[in-house]
C-alpha positions, 0 to 999 in steps of 0.5 A: 112949315105947313103945306097950305093952299089958297081958299076961295077968297084967296086970303086965308090958307086952307089945308087939305085933309089928306096932306101930310106936310114935310118939314115940321122938324129938322132932319138931323134931330128928328127924321131918323134919330140918326145918332141913336140909330147909329148907336143901336146898329152898333149895339143891337143889330138891325131889328131894334134900329129899324123899329126906332126908325119907323117910330121916328118917321111915323110921327112919334117925333112929329116928322111926317112920312109923306108930302102934299101940296094944295094946287087947286080948289078941290085937288091936292098933290100927294106923295106915296107915304108908305113907299117913302117910309120903306125907302128911307129905312132901306137906304139907312140900312143899306148905308150902314151895311155897305156904305154909299155904293150899296145905298146908291143901288137901293136909291136907284131901285127906289126911284124906279119903283116910285116911277112905276107906282105913279105911272100906274096912278096916272093910268088910273086917272090921276092927272097930278101923277108927275107932280106926285112923283117929284114930291115922293122923290124929294122925300126919299132923297131928303130923308133917305139919302142925305140923312144917313150921312150921319151914319157915315159920319158915325162910322169914321174912326172918330165917328162918335166924337164927330156926331157929338160935335155936329148935333150940339152945333146944329141944335145951338145954331137953331137956338141962336137963330131963334133968339137973335131972329125973334129979338132983332129980326127985321129983314125977311129971309123967305117971306113966302116959305117961312115968313118969320125967318129973317136974315138976322136970324140966319146970321145968328144961326151961322155965328152960334153954330160956328162958335159952338163947334169951335168951343166943343172942338177946343174942349174935346180936342180935335181927333188926329 
């Protein structure tokens, strides 16, 4: 997904030079490297996993650290990328150290800090500060709150087994969506957001992901 805006002619998309788009990669595979992060937490303490998180979030995996949307000619809505990165890493560490309860406290702090930052930006003359805040918050919640559930999954009694089931199911689900959608796709799923996605591809993802999960569960034996 690329964040774009309309050109003066209204026909061709135009990308703002300061915009960093959210969504070039799937979160499960690329945003935190969560499965690897969980393993590193178990094996090597905190320093190494945080380094991997920063590399992954910072672009090595082609996952952006901020979000921006073109809204008017000559204007852009921009998130606070440094704050998003710091919040995502802090929430991942908090989730590992203290579970959902500890992460919830850190999430509250991240929201309040984001609000303060964008209020200051508004006082300094930025009229789009409210929209900036919404986009920053979206990045924090999507990457920092939803993503670390993989850490919670890994911490279950049979967590490694579940991680090794979930990730291949997601990957092969995406593969099935691409193969079926590119071959049989006729009905657009979200024409404006992602024109190449189709309902046929969506069905392919559901079917291939489900079959992969069932097959891996049968081969590996579901934990009791």
